[in-house]
TORKOL-4160 file (C-alpha; in steps of 0.2 Angstrom, whole numbers, padded with zeros to 4 digits, m for minus):
469
<pt num="1" X="0000" Y="0000" Z="0000"/>
<pt num="2" X="0007" Y="0017" Z="m0005"/>
<pt num="3" X="0004" Y="0032" Z="0006"/>
<pt num="4" X="0004" Y="0047" Z="m0005"/>
<pt num="5" X="m0002" Y="0064" Z="m0005"/>
<pt num="6" X="m0010" Y="0069" Z="m0022"/>
<pt num="7" X="m0017" Y="0087" Z="m0022"/>
<pt num="8" X="m0035" Y="0084" Z="m0027"/>
<pt num="9" X="m0036" Y="0101" Z="m0035"/>
<pt num="10" X="m0021" Y="0098" Z="m0046"/>
<pt num="11" X="m0019" Y="0080" Z="m0046"/>
<pt num="12" X="m0001" Y="0082" Z="m0044"/>
<pt num="13" X="0010" Y="0071" Z="m0033"/>
<pt num="14" X="0016" Y="0080" Z="m0017"/>
<pt num="15" X="0024" Y="0068" Z="m0007"/>
<pt num="16" X="0026" Y="0049" Z="m0005"/>
<pt num="17" X="0028" Y="0041" Z="0013"/>
<pt num="18" X="0038" Y="0025" Z="0016"/>
<pt num="19" X="0028" Y="0011" Z="0025"/>
<pt num="20" X="0033" Y="0006" Z="0043"/>
<pt num="21" X="0041" Y="m0011" Z="0045"/>
<pt num="22" X="0037" Y="m0024" Z="0057"/>
<pt num="23" X="0051" Y="m0019" Z="0068"/>
<pt num="24" X="0044" Y="m0001" Z="0071"/>
<pt num="25" X="0025" Y="m0009" Z="0073"/>
<pt num="26" X="0034" Y="m0019" Z="0087"/>
<pt num="27" X="0043" Y="m0005" Z="0095"/>
<pt num="28" X="0026" Y="0006" Z="0095"/>
<pt num="29" X="0016" Y="m0008" Z="0103"/>
<pt num="30" X="0028" Y="m0012" Z="0116"/>
<pt num="31" X="0030" Y="0007" Z="0120"/>
<pt num="32" X="0010" Y="0009" Z="0120"/>
<pt num="33" X="0008" Y="m0006" Z="0131"/>
<pt num="34" X="0021" Y="0000" Z="0144"/>
<pt num="35" X="0012" Y="0017" Z="0144"/>
<pt num="36" X="m0005" Y="0008" Z="0148"/>
<pt num="37" X="0003" Y="m0001" Z="0163"/>
<pt num="38" X="0009" Y="0015" Z="0169"/>
<pt num="39" X="m0007" Y="0024" Z="0167"/>
<pt num="40" X="m0018" Y="0010" Z="0174"/>
<pt num="41" X="m0018" Y="0016" Z="0193"/>
<pt num="42" X="m0014" Y="0035" Z="0188"/>
<pt num="43" X="m0027" Y="0049" Z="0193"/>
<pt num="44" X="m0036" Y="0054" Z="0178"/>
<pt num="45" X="m0032" Y="0072" Z="0181"/>
<pt num="46" X="m0014" Y="0069" Z="0176"/>
<pt num="47" X="m0020" Y="0067" Z="0159"/>
<pt num="48" X="m0034" Y="0078" Z="0157"/>
<pt num="49" X="m0022" Y="0092" Z="0161"/>
<pt num="50" X="m0014" Y="0087" Z="0145"/>
<pt num="51" X="m0029" Y="0087" Z="0135"/>
<pt num="52" X="m0030" Y="0105" Z="0138"/>
<pt num="53" X="m0012" Y="0107" Z="0130"/>
<pt num="54" X="m0018" Y="0098" Z="0116"/>
<pt num="55" X="m0033" Y="0110" Z="0113"/>
<pt num="56" X="m0022" Y="0125" Z="0115"/>
<pt num="57" X="m0010" Y="0118" Z="0102"/>
<pt num="58" X="m0024" Y="0115" Z="0089"/>
<pt num="59" X="m0031" Y="0132" Z="0092"/>
<pt num="60" X="m0013" Y="0140" Z="0091"/>
<pt num="61" X="m0008" Y="0131" Z="0075"/>
<pt num="62" X="m0026" Y="0131" Z="0066"/>
<pt num="63" X="m0019" Y="0139" Z="0050"/>
<pt num="64" X="m0003" Y="0127" Z="0046"/>
<pt num="65" X="m0015" Y="0112" Z="0051"/>
<pt num="66" X="m0028" Y="0117" Z="0040"/>
<pt num="67" X="m0017" Y="0119" Z="0025"/>
<pt num="68" X="m0012" Y="0102" Z="0028"/>
<pt num="69" X="m0030" Y="0095" Z="0027"/>
<pt num="70" X="m0033" Y="0107" Z="0011"/>
<pt num="71" X="m0018" Y="0099" Z="0001"/>
<pt num="72" X="m0020" Y="0083" Z="0007"/>
<pt num="73" X="m0038" Y="0079" Z="0004"/>
<pt num="74" X="m0044" Y="0094" Z="m0005"/>
<pt num="75" X="m0057" Y="0102" Z="0007"/>
<pt num="76" X="m0060" Y="0120" Z="0007"/>
<pt num="77" X="m0048" Y="0130" Z="0018"/>
<pt num="78" X="m0063" Y="0137" Z="0028"/>
<pt num="79" X="m0069" Y="0120" Z="0032"/>
<pt num="80" X="m0052" Y="0113" Z="0036"/>
<pt num="81" X="m0050" Y="0128" Z="0049"/>
<pt num="82" X="m0067" Y="0123" Z="0056"/>
<pt num="83" X="m0061" Y="0104" Z="0058"/>
<pt num="84" X="m0046" Y="0110" Z="0067"/>
<pt num="85" X="m0057" Y="0120" Z="0078"/>
<pt num="86" X="m0069" Y="0105" Z="0082"/>
<pt num="87" X="m0053" Y="0095" Z="0086"/>
<pt num="88" X="m0049" Y="0108" Z="0099"/>
<pt num="89" X="m0065" Y="0109" Z="0106"/>
<pt num="90" X="m0066" Y="0089" Z="0109"/>
<pt num="91" X="m0049" Y="0090" Z="0117"/>
<pt num="92" X="m0056" Y="0104" Z="0128"/>
<pt num="93" X="m0072" Y="0095" Z="0133"/>
<pt num="94" X="m0062" Y="0080" Z="0139"/>
<pt num="95" X="m0050" Y="0091" Z="0148"/>
<pt num="96" X="m0064" Y="0099" Z="0157"/>
<pt num="97" X="m0076" Y="0084" Z="0160"/>
<pt num="98" X="m0066" Y="0068" Z="0158"/>
<pt num="99" X="m0062" Y="0067" Z="0176"/>
<pt num="100" X="m0080" Y="0069" Z="0182"/>
<pt num="101" X="m0086" Y="0056" Z="0169"/>
<pt num="102" X="m0073" Y="0042" Z="0175"/>
<pt num="103" X="m0078" Y="0044" Z="0193"/>
<pt num="104" X="m0083" Y="0028" Z="0203"/>
<pt num="105" X="m0102" Y="0025" Z="0204"/>
<pt num="106" X="m0110" Y="0018" Z="0220"/>
<pt num="107" X="m0122" Y="0004" Z="0219"/>
<pt num="108" X="m0135" Y="m0001" Z="0233"/>
<pt num="109" X="m0133" Y="m0019" Z="0236"/>
<pt num="110" X="m0136" Y="m0031" Z="0250"/>
<pt num="111" X="m0118" Y="m0039" Z="0247"/>
<pt num="112" X="m0110" Y="m0025" Z="0254"/>
<pt num="113" X="m0102" Y="m0007" Z="0248"/>
<pt num="114" X="m0103" Y="m0009" Z="0230"/>
<pt num="115" X="m0096" Y="0002" Z="0217"/>
<pt num="116" X="m0092" Y="0003" Z="0199"/>
<pt num="117" X="m0073" Y="0009" Z="0194"/>
<pt num="118" X="m0069" Y="0014" Z="0177"/>
<pt num="119" X="m0052" Y="0009" Z="0173"/>
<pt num="120" X="m0043" Y="0008" Z="0155"/>
<pt num="121" X="m0043" Y="m0009" Z="0146"/>
<pt num="122" X="m0026" Y="m0006" Z="0136"/>
<pt num="123" X="m0020" Y="0000" Z="0119"/>
<pt num="124" X="m0033" Y="0003" Z="0106"/>
<pt num="125" X="m0030" Y="0001" Z="0087"/>
<pt num="126" X="m0040" Y="0015" Z="0075"/>
<pt num="127" X="m0043" Y="0013" Z="0058"/>
<pt num="128" X="m0048" Y="0029" Z="0050"/>
<pt num="129" X="m0054" Y="0038" Z="0034"/>
<pt num="130" X="m0048" Y="0053" Z="0024"/>
<pt num="131" X="m0064" Y="0064" Z="0024"/>
<pt num="132" X="m0061" Y="0072" Z="0041"/>
<pt num="133" X="m0043" Y="0066" Z="0044"/>
<pt num="134" X="m0040" Y="0075" Z="0061"/>
<pt num="135" X="m0058" Y="0075" Z="0068"/>
<pt num="136" X="m0060" Y="0056" Z="0065"/>
<pt num="137" X="m0044" Y="0054" Z="0075"/>
<pt num="138" X="m0047" Y="0065" Z="0089"/>
<pt num="139" X="m0064" Y="0059" Z="0093"/>
<pt num="140" X="m0057" Y="0042" Z="0098"/>
<pt num="141" X="m0040" Y="0049" Z="0104"/>
<pt num="142" X="m0046" Y="0062" Z="0116"/>
<pt num="143" X="m0058" Y="0052" Z="0127"/>
<pt num="144" X="m0047" Y="0037" Z="0127"/>
<pt num="145" X="m0032" Y="0047" Z="0131"/>
<pt num="146" X="m0042" Y="0053" Z="0147"/>
<pt num="147" X="m0047" Y="0035" Z="0151"/>
<pt num="148" X="m0029" Y="0029" Z="0150"/>
<pt num="149" X="m0030" Y="0019" Z="0134"/>
<pt num="150" X="m0016" Y="0024" Z="0122"/>
<pt num="151" X="m0020" Y="0023" Z="0103"/>
<pt num="152" X="m0011" Y="0018" Z="0087"/>
<pt num="153" X="m0018" Y="0021" Z="0071"/>
<pt num="154" X="m0018" Y="0016" Z="0052"/>
<pt num="155" X="m0025" Y="0032" Z="0042"/>
<pt num="156" X="m0031" Y="0031" Z="0025"/>
<pt num="157" X="m0017" Y="0030" Z="0011"/>
<pt num="158" X="m0022" Y="0046" Z="0003"/>
<pt num="159" X="m0020" Y="0057" Z="0018"/>
<pt num="160" X="m0004" Y="0053" Z="0024"/>
<pt num="161" X="0001" Y="0070" Z="0028"/>
<pt num="162" X="m0013" Y="0073" Z="0039"/>
<pt num="163" X="m0010" Y="0057" Z="0048"/>
<pt num="164" X="0008" Y="0063" Z="0052"/>
<pt num="165" X="0003" Y="0080" Z="0057"/>
<pt num="166" X="m0009" Y="0074" Z="0069"/>
<pt num="167" X="0003" Y="0063" Z="0078"/>
<pt num="168" X="0015" Y="0077" Z="0078"/>
<pt num="169" X="0004" Y="0090" Z="0085"/>
<pt num="170" X="m0002" Y="0079" Z="0099"/>
<pt num="171" X="0016" Y="0076" Z="0104"/>
<pt num="172" X="0021" Y="0094" Z="0102"/>
<pt num="173" X="0007" Y="0097" Z="0115"/>
<pt num="174" X="0016" Y="0088" Z="0127"/>
<pt num="175" X="0007" Y="0070" Z="0128"/>
<pt num="176" X="0019" Y="0055" Z="0133"/>
<pt num="177" X="0027" Y="0046" Z="0118"/>
<pt num="178" X="0017" Y="0031" Z="0115"/>
<pt num="179" X="0000" Y="0040" Z="0118"/>
<pt num="180" X="m0005" Y="0041" Z="0100"/>
<pt num="181" X="0005" Y="0034" Z="0086"/>
<pt num="182" X="0003" Y="0034" Z="0068"/>
<pt num="183" X="0007" Y="0019" Z="0058"/>
<pt num="184" X="0009" Y="0018" Z="0038"/>
<pt num="185" X="0005" Y="0000" Z="0036"/>
<pt num="186" X="m0002" Y="m0013" Z="0025"/>
<pt num="187" X="m0019" Y="m0022" Z="0027"/>
<pt num="188" X="m0010" Y="m0037" Z="0032"/>
<pt num="189" X="m0001" Y="m0028" Z="0046"/>
<pt num="190" X="m0017" Y="m0021" Z="0052"/>
<pt num="191" X="m0023" Y="m0038" Z="0053"/>
<pt num="192" X="m0008" Y="m0043" Z="0064"/>
<pt num="193" X="m0009" Y="m0027" Z="0075"/>
<pt num="194" X="m0028" Y="m0032" Z="0079"/>
<pt num="195" X="m0023" Y="m0050" Z="0083"/>
<pt num="196" X="m0008" Y="m0044" Z="0095"/>
<pt num="197" X="m0012" Y="m0047" Z="0112"/>
<pt num="198" X="m0008" Y="m0030" Z="0118"/>
<pt num="199" X="m0022" Y="m0022" Z="0108"/>
<pt num="200" X="m0038" Y="m0022" Z="0117"/>
<pt num="201" X="m0050" Y="m0014" Z="0107"/>
<pt num="202" X="m0053" Y="m0008" Z="0088"/>
<pt num="203" X="m0062" Y="0008" Z="0082"/>
<pt num="204" X="m0065" Y="0010" Z="0063"/>
<pt num="205" X="m0073" Y="0023" Z="0053"/>
<pt num="206" X="m0075" Y="0018" Z="0034"/>
<pt num="207" X="m0084" Y="0007" Z="0022"/>
<pt num="208" X="m0095" Y="m0006" Z="0024"/>
<pt num="209" X="m0082" Y="m0017" Z="0017"/>
<pt num="210" X="m0069" Y="m0012" Z="0028"/>
<pt num="211" X="m0081" Y="m0012" Z="0044"/>
<pt num="212" X="m0085" Y="m0031" Z="0040"/>
<pt num="213" X="m0067" Y="m0036" Z="0038"/>
<pt num="214" X="m0061" Y="m0027" Z="0054"/>
<pt num="215" X="m0076" Y="m0033" Z="0064"/>
<pt num="216" X="m0073" Y="m0051" Z="0059"/>
<pt num="217" X="m0054" Y="m0049" Z="0063"/>
<pt num="218" X="m0059" Y="m0041" Z="0080"/>
<pt num="219" X="m0073" Y="m0055" Z="0085"/>
<pt num="220" X="m0061" Y="m0068" Z="0080"/>
<pt num="221" X="m0047" Y="m0061" Z="0092"/>
<pt num="222" X="m0061" Y="m0058" Z="0106"/>
<pt num="223" X="m0058" Y="m0039" Z="0104"/>
<pt num="224" X="m0071" Y="m0026" Z="0106"/>
<pt num="225" X="m0074" Y="m0015" Z="0091"/>
<pt num="226" X="m0085" Y="0001" Z="0086"/>
<pt num="227" X="m0089" Y="0005" Z="0069"/>
<pt num="228" X="m0095" Y="0021" Z="0061"/>
<pt num="229" X="m0098" Y="0016" Z="0042"/>
<pt num="230" X="m0109" Y="0024" Z="0029"/>
<pt num="231" X="m0125" Y="0033" Z="0029"/>
<pt num="232" X="m0139" Y="0038" Z="0017"/>
<pt num="233" X="m0147" Y="0050" Z="0028"/>
<pt num="234" X="m0165" Y="0058" Z="0026"/>
<pt num="235" X="m0168" Y="0076" Z="0025"/>
<pt num="236" X="m0188" Y="0076" Z="0028"/>
<pt num="237" X="m0198" Y="0092" Z="0024"/>
<pt num="238" X="m0214" Y="0089" Z="0033"/>
<pt num="239" X="m0231" Y="0095" Z="0028"/>
<pt num="240" X="m0230" Y="0110" Z="0040"/>
<pt num="241" X="m0213" Y="0115" Z="0037"/>
<pt num="242" X="m0207" Y="0133" Z="0034"/>
<pt num="243" X="m0199" Y="0132" Z="0017"/>
<pt num="244" X="m0189" Y="0148" Z="0019"/>
<pt num="245" X="m0180" Y="0140" Z="0034"/>
<pt num="246" X="m0177" Y="0123" Z="0024"/>
<pt num="247" X="m0170" Y="0132" Z="0009"/>
<pt num="248" X="m0157" Y="0141" Z="0020"/>
<pt num="249" X="m0148" Y="0124" Z="0025"/>
<pt num="250" X="m0153" Y="0112" Z="0012"/>
<pt num="251" X="m0138" Y="0116" Z="0000"/>
<pt num="252" X="m0125" Y="0115" Z="0014"/>
<pt num="253" X="m0133" Y="0100" Z="0021"/>
<pt num="254" X="m0128" Y="0091" Z="0004"/>
<pt num="255" X="m0113" Y="0100" Z="m0002"/>
<pt num="256" X="m0102" Y="0103" Z="0014"/>
<pt num="257" X="m0085" Y="0095" Z="0011"/>
<pt num="258" X="m0090" Y="0092" Z="m0007"/>
<pt num="259" X="m0104" Y="0080" Z="m0001"/>
<pt num="260" X="m0091" Y="0068" Z="0007"/>
<pt num="261" X="m0099" Y="0066" Z="0024"/>
<pt num="262" X="m0106" Y="0050" Z="0030"/>
<pt num="263" X="m0120" Y="0061" Z="0039"/>
<pt num="264" X="m0124" Y="0071" Z="0023"/>
<pt num="265" X="m0142" Y="0073" Z="0019"/>
<pt num="266" X="m0142" Y="0063" Z="0003"/>
<pt num="267" X="m0160" Y="0058" Z="0002"/>
<pt num="268" X="m0172" Y="0074" Z="0001"/>
<pt num="269" X="m0189" Y="0067" Z="0006"/>
<pt num="270" X="m0202" Y="0080" Z="0003"/>
<pt num="271" X="m0221" Y="0080" Z="0006"/>
<pt num="272" X="m0230" Y="0084" Z="m0010"/>
<pt num="273" X="m0237" Y="0101" Z="m0004"/>
<pt num="274" X="m0218" Y="0108" Z="m0004"/>
<pt num="275" X="m0210" Y="0097" Z="m0018"/>
<pt num="276" X="m0211" Y="0108" Z="m0033"/>
<pt num="277" X="m0205" Y="0123" Z="m0023"/>
<pt num="278" X="m0192" Y="0115" Z="m0014"/>
<pt num="279" X="m0185" Y="0107" Z="m0031"/>
<pt num="280" X="m0184" Y="0123" Z="m0040"/>
<pt num="281" X="m0175" Y="0131" Z="m0025"/>
<pt num="282" X="m0163" Y="0117" Z="m0024"/>
<pt num="283" X="m0159" Y="0119" Z="m0043"/>
<pt num="284" X="m0156" Y="0137" Z="m0041"/>
<pt num="285" X="m0146" Y="0136" Z="m0026"/>
<pt num="286" X="m0135" Y="0122" Z="m0035"/>
<pt num="287" X="m0133" Y="0133" Z="m0050"/>
<pt num="288" X="m0125" Y="0146" Z="m0040"/>
<pt num="289" X="m0111" Y="0135" Z="m0033"/>
<pt num="290" X="m0094" Y="0141" Z="m0037"/>
<pt num="291" X="m0081" Y="0127" Z="m0039"/>
<pt num="292" X="m0062" Y="0132" Z="m0039"/>
<pt num="293" X="m0045" Y="0132" Z="m0029"/>
<pt num="294" X="m0051" Y="0126" Z="m0011"/>
<pt num="295" X="m0038" Y="0138" Z="m0004"/>
<pt num="296" X="m0048" Y="0154" Z="m0012"/>
<pt num="297" X="m0061" Y="0160" Z="0000"/>
<pt num="298" X="m0073" Y="0163" Z="m0015"/>
<pt num="299" X="m0073" Y="0144" Z="m0019"/>
<pt num="300" X="m0089" Y="0136" Z="m0012"/>
<pt num="301" X="m0086" Y="0119" Z="m0020"/>
<pt num="302" X="m0071" Y="0108" Z="m0017"/>
<pt num="303" X="m0065" Y="0095" Z="m0028"/>
<pt num="304" X="m0067" Y="0076" Z="m0022"/>
<pt num="305" X="m0053" Y="0067" Z="m0014"/>
<pt num="306" X="m0046" Y="0057" Z="m0027"/>
<pt num="307" X="m0049" Y="0052" Z="m0046"/>
<pt num="308" X="m0056" Y="0034" Z="m0041"/>
<pt num="309" X="m0069" Y="0043" Z="m0030"/>
<pt num="310" X="m0074" Y="0055" Z="m0044"/>
<pt num="311" X="m0075" Y="0040" Z="m0056"/>
<pt num="312" X="m0085" Y="0030" Z="m0043"/>
<pt num="313" X="m0098" Y="0043" Z="m0041"/>
<pt num="314" X="m0099" Y="0046" Z="m0060"/>
<pt num="315" X="m0103" Y="0027" Z="m0062"/>
<pt num="316" X="m0116" Y="0027" Z="m0049"/>
<pt num="317" X="m0126" Y="0042" Z="m0057"/>
<pt num="318" X="m0125" Y="0035" Z="m0074"/>
<pt num="319" X="m0132" Y="0018" Z="m0067"/>
<pt num="320" X="m0145" Y="0027" Z="m0058"/>
<pt num="321" X="m0151" Y="0037" Z="m0074"/>
<pt num="322" X="m0149" Y="0020" Z="m0084"/>
<pt num="323" X="m0161" Y="0012" Z="m0072"/>
<pt num="324" X="m0175" Y="0026" Z="m0073"/>
<pt num="325" X="m0170" Y="0040" Z="m0062"/>
<pt num="326" X="m0173" Y="0058" Z="m0069"/>
<pt num="327" X="m0158" Y="0070" Z="m0070"/>
<pt num="328" X="m0165" Y="0086" Z="m0065"/>
<pt num="329" X="m0149" Y="0096" Z="m0064"/>
<pt num="330" X="m0130" Y="0094" Z="m0067"/>
<pt num="331" X="m0120" Y="0079" Z="m0071"/>
<pt num="332" X="m0110" Y="0090" Z="m0084"/>
<pt num="333" X="m0091" Y="0088" Z="m0084"/>
<pt num="334" X="m0080" Y="0102" Z="m0078"/>
<pt num="335" X="m0064" Y="0106" Z="m0088"/>
<pt num="336" X="m0051" Y="0105" Z="m0074"/>
<pt num="337" X="m0037" Y="0093" Z="m0069"/>
<pt num="338" X="m0044" Y="0093" Z="m0053"/>
<pt num="339" X="m0058" Y="0080" Z="m0046"/>
<pt num="340" X="m0072" Y="0092" Z="m0048"/>
<pt num="341" X="m0090" Y="0084" Z="m0050"/>
<pt num="342" X="m0104" Y="0096" Z="m0054"/>
<pt num="343" X="m0118" Y="0096" Z="m0041"/>
<pt num="344" X="m0131" Y="0085" Z="m0047"/>
<pt num="345" X="m0150" Y="0082" Z="m0043"/>
<pt num="346" X="m0159" Y="0065" Z="m0046"/>
<pt num="347" X="m0178" Y="0062" Z="m0044"/>
<pt num="348" X="m0189" Y="0048" Z="m0049"/>
<pt num="349" X="m0179" Y="0035" Z="m0041"/>
<pt num="350" X="m0190" Y="0019" Z="m0038"/>
<pt num="351" X="m0187" Y="0006" Z="m0027"/>
<pt num="352" X="m0180" Y="m0006" Z="m0039"/>
<pt num="353" X="m0166" Y="0006" Z="m0044"/>
<pt num="354" X="m0150" Y="0002" Z="m0037"/>
<pt num="355" X="m0148" Y="0020" Z="m0033"/>
<pt num="356" X="m0162" Y="0018" Z="m0020"/>
<pt num="357" X="m0152" Y="0009" Z="m0008"/>
<pt num="358" X="m0135" Y="0016" Z="m0013"/>
<pt num="359" X="m0124" Y="0029" Z="m0004"/>
<pt num="360" X="m0118" Y="0043" Z="m0015"/>
<pt num="361" X="m0102" Y="0050" Z="m0008"/>
<pt num="362" X="m0102" Y="0066" Z="m0016"/>
<pt num="363" X="m0112" Y="0081" Z="m0023"/>
<pt num="364" X="m0128" Y="0072" Z="m0028"/>
<pt num="365" X="m0144" Y="0074" Z="m0021"/>
<pt num="366" X="m0158" Y="0062" Z="m0021"/>
<pt num="367" X="m0175" Y="0070" Z="m0020"/>
<pt num="368" X="m0191" Y="0061" Z="m0017"/>
<pt num="369" X="m0209" Y="0067" Z="m0017"/>
<pt num="370" X="m0222" Y="0058" Z="m0004"/>
<pt num="371" X="m0239" Y="0061" Z="0001"/>
<pt num="372" X="m0238" Y="0065" Z="0019"/>
<pt num="373" X="m0228" Y="0064" Z="0035"/>
<pt num="374" X="m0232" Y="0046" Z="0037"/>
<pt num="375" X="m0225" Y="0041" Z="0020"/>
<pt num="376" X="m0209" Y="0052" Z="0023"/>
<pt num="377" X="m0206" Y="0041" Z="0039"/>
<pt num="378" X="m0209" Y="0026" Z="0030"/>
<pt num="379" X="m0197" Y="0030" Z="0015"/>
<pt num="380" X="m0183" Y="0037" Z="0027"/>
<pt num="381" X="m0183" Y="0019" Z="0037"/>
<pt num="382" X="m0183" Y="0010" Z="0020"/>
<pt num="383" X="m0164" Y="0010" Z="0020"/>
<pt num="384" X="m0150" Y="m0001" Z="0024"/>
<pt num="385" X="m0141" Y="0013" Z="0034"/>
<pt num="386" X="m0146" Y="0022" Z="0050"/>
<pt num="387" X="m0133" Y="0036" Z="0054"/>
<pt num="388" X="m0141" Y="0052" Z="0056"/>
<pt num="389" X="m0155" Y="0063" Z="0049"/>
<pt num="390" X="m0163" Y="0080" Z="0048"/>
<pt num="391" X="m0182" Y="0085" Z="0050"/>
<pt num="392" X="m0190" Y="0102" Z="0046"/>
<pt num="393" X="m0207" Y="0104" Z="0054"/>
<pt num="394" X="m0217" Y="0121" Z="0057"/>
<pt num="395" X="m0220" Y="0114" Z="0075"/>
<pt num="396" X="m0205" Y="0109" Z="0084"/>
<pt num="397" X="m0214" Y="0097" Z="0094"/>
<pt num="398" X="m0221" Y="0088" Z="0078"/>
<pt num="399" X="m0204" Y="0088" Z="0071"/>
<pt num="400" X="m0198" Y="0079" Z="0087"/>
<pt num="401" X="m0211" Y="0066" Z="0086"/>
<pt num="402" X="m0206" Y="0063" Z="0067"/>
<pt num="403" X="m0188" Y="0062" Z="0073"/>
<pt num="404" X="m0192" Y="0048" Z="0086"/>
<pt num="405" X="m0200" Y="0037" Z="0073"/>
<pt num="406" X="m0184" Y="0037" Z="0062"/>
<pt num="407" X="m0172" Y="0022" Z="0063"/>
<pt num="408" X="m0155" Y="0031" Z="0064"/>
<pt num="409" X="m0142" Y="0035" Z="0076"/>
<pt num="410" X="m0145" Y="0055" Z="0078"/>
<pt num="411" X="m0158" Y="0066" Z="0071"/>
<pt num="412" X="m0158" Y="0086" Z="0071"/>
<pt num="413" X="m0175" Y="0095" Z="0070"/>
<pt num="414" X="m0176" Y="0112" Z="0062"/>
<pt num="415" X="m0157" Y="0113" Z="0060"/>
<pt num="416" X="m0144" Y="0106" Z="0050"/>
<pt num="417" X="m0134" Y="0091" Z="0056"/>
<pt num="418" X="m0119" Y="0096" Z="0066"/>
<pt num="419" X="m0105" Y="0089" Z="0077"/>
<pt num="420" X="m0102" Y="0095" Z="0096"/>
<pt num="421" X="m0091" Y="0086" Z="0108"/>
<pt num="422" X="m0105" Y="0082" Z="0121"/>
<pt num="423" X="m0116" Y="0075" Z="0108"/>
<pt num="424" X="m0113" Y="0055" Z="0106"/>
<pt num="425" X="m0111" Y="0049" Z="0088"/>
<pt num="426" X="m0115" Y="0033" Z="0079"/>
<pt num="427" X="m0127" Y="0023" Z="0070"/>
<pt num="428" X="m0137" Y="0007" Z="0068"/>
<pt num="429" X="m0140" Y="m0004" Z="0054"/>
<pt num="430" X="m0127" Y="m0005" Z="0041"/>
<pt num="431" X="m0121" Y="0011" Z="0049"/>
<pt num="432" X="m0111" Y="0001" Z="0061"/>
<pt num="433" X="m0112" Y="0001" Z="0080"/>
<pt num="434" X="m0105" Y="0009" Z="0096"/>
<pt num="435" X="m0104" Y="0028" Z="0100"/>
<pt num="436" X="m0090" Y="0041" Z="0099"/>
<pt num="437" X="m0090" Y="0058" Z="0109"/>
<pt num="438" X="m0101" Y="0064" Z="0124"/>
<pt num="439" X="m0103" Y="0052" Z="0139"/>
<pt num="440" X="m0105" Y="0037" Z="0129"/>
<pt num="441" X="m0089" Y="0039" Z="0119"/>
<pt num="442" X="m0079" Y="0039" Z="0134"/>
<pt num="443" X="m0087" Y="0024" Z="0141"/>
<pt num="444" X="m0084" Y="0012" Z="0125"/>
<pt num="445" X="m0067" Y="0006" Z="0130"/>
<pt num="446" X="m0068" Y="0005" Z="0148"/>
<pt num="447" X="m0067" Y="m0008" Z="0161"/>
<pt num="448" X="m0082" Y="m0006" Z="0173"/>
<pt num="449" X="m0074" Y="m0015" Z="0187"/>
<pt num="450" X="m0086" Y="m0019" Z="0201"/>
<pt num="451" X="m0079" Y="m0019" Z="0218"/>
<pt num="452" X="m0089" Y="m0025" Z="0233"/>
<pt num="453" X="m0083" Y="m0022" Z="0250"/>
<pt num="454" X="m0092" Y="m0032" Z="0265"/>
<pt num="455" X="m0092" Y="m0020" Z="0279"/>
<pt num="456" X="m0092" Y="m0035" Z="0291"/>
<pt num="457" X="m0077" Y="m0049" Z="0291"/>
<pt num="458" X="m0089" Y="m0063" Z="0287"/>
<pt num="459" X="m0097" Y="m0072" Z="0274"/>
<pt num="460" X="m0113" Y="m0083" Z="0275"/>
<pt num="461" X="m0111" Y="m0091" Z="0258"/>
<pt num="462" X="m0125" Y="m0105" Z="0260"/>
<pt num="463" X="m0138" Y="m0091" Z="0263"/>
<pt num="464" X="m0133" Y="m0081" Z="0249"/>
<pt num="465" X="m0146" Y="m0088" Z="0236"/>
<pt num="466" X="m0141" Y="m0105" Z="0242"/>
<pt num="467" X="m0122" Y="m0103" Z="0237"/>
<pt num="468" X="m0129" Y="m0100" Z="0219"/>
<pt num="469" X="m0119" Y="m0086" Z="0209"/>
């Protein structure tokens, strides 16, 4: 596997990174394991103060870290700065709340003084994608650093500069060597790392294919895993929705990060009383998008990450049209060496069209017309995915009622989907399992150790449920 930075705006090779050999991997795992044992009984506070330093470092070096992202995977510089900012916020959140979240919990029990203690489990392996190179790492690293779990990670082969920059940033912030280590390794080496006894958990964000493989390897080695996979999220416009508010966010909900977001609103499900007006507004908005240099603040649409990503998306659109979908807007080539894809709108997608169950990872919107709110909910749930979703309704309470009926990991009512450190993130169905961020994320890889202390030095074993335990 070749780790290369190829600028998506020019398709020019920037740098090639050599793979790490098995000896480096062994040294990395040994260092991380030793650190885990050092941390095992160390006060959480000794680590959370370092997370404050990590947050400060990302904030102070926003511009230089953002430029790495833009050159590495092509996102607009303003979006890259936003990614650095959310990384700083995540580190700050666990610096502020990690110690509190990891406090022992008392349990009322006839057995004696019982408490649940939260301890680290050991080194974790992360396998992460290219679309948010820092953010995906930070949302696993920060909570687990607070817990006391060192992490090693294999990043996407097309964003090696970001992978290296993240490791350098947290080290420069002052975290101990071995806390967070990047590995430029092959898939076979990933399998070996997962199988290693010093690895005690696996976190992956990526494709269904990668998730199935990593989950199988983790399960075969009795390692807990969390998976955040794809999504084909619904954006429901309810019967009582305010179209003026909807139109303010619909385009961004699909085109942010060039549409390369697992939680992008990929399926717009519109009740028939709003359909024509919504579709006309979306076409108009898509037509105003300005593609160009992602370093230029005037650019509103960045290129896709790789040539292969563009080719895959084009094949999906062509297949959808060949199977009966209507091309409402876009799908015209852009004459530029970069990986640009014109924002595209597809309608009249029937259930027998492969596009109906397909995730389009780029600036392509599917728009569906339904009779009413009940039909919108039914269509939203007729999906193999369940990662996120958006509902717009005139009455927020009604919107919340719709949201609660959607089979997904999270739904935002009358606002665009976003991420915040305190909000748990994850999905159901083929979108994966487990949660990152918030109070749930910090507890995914924790040993909830039960300690029961008998206040009196005597044990009546026979009379404790007849000695049956």
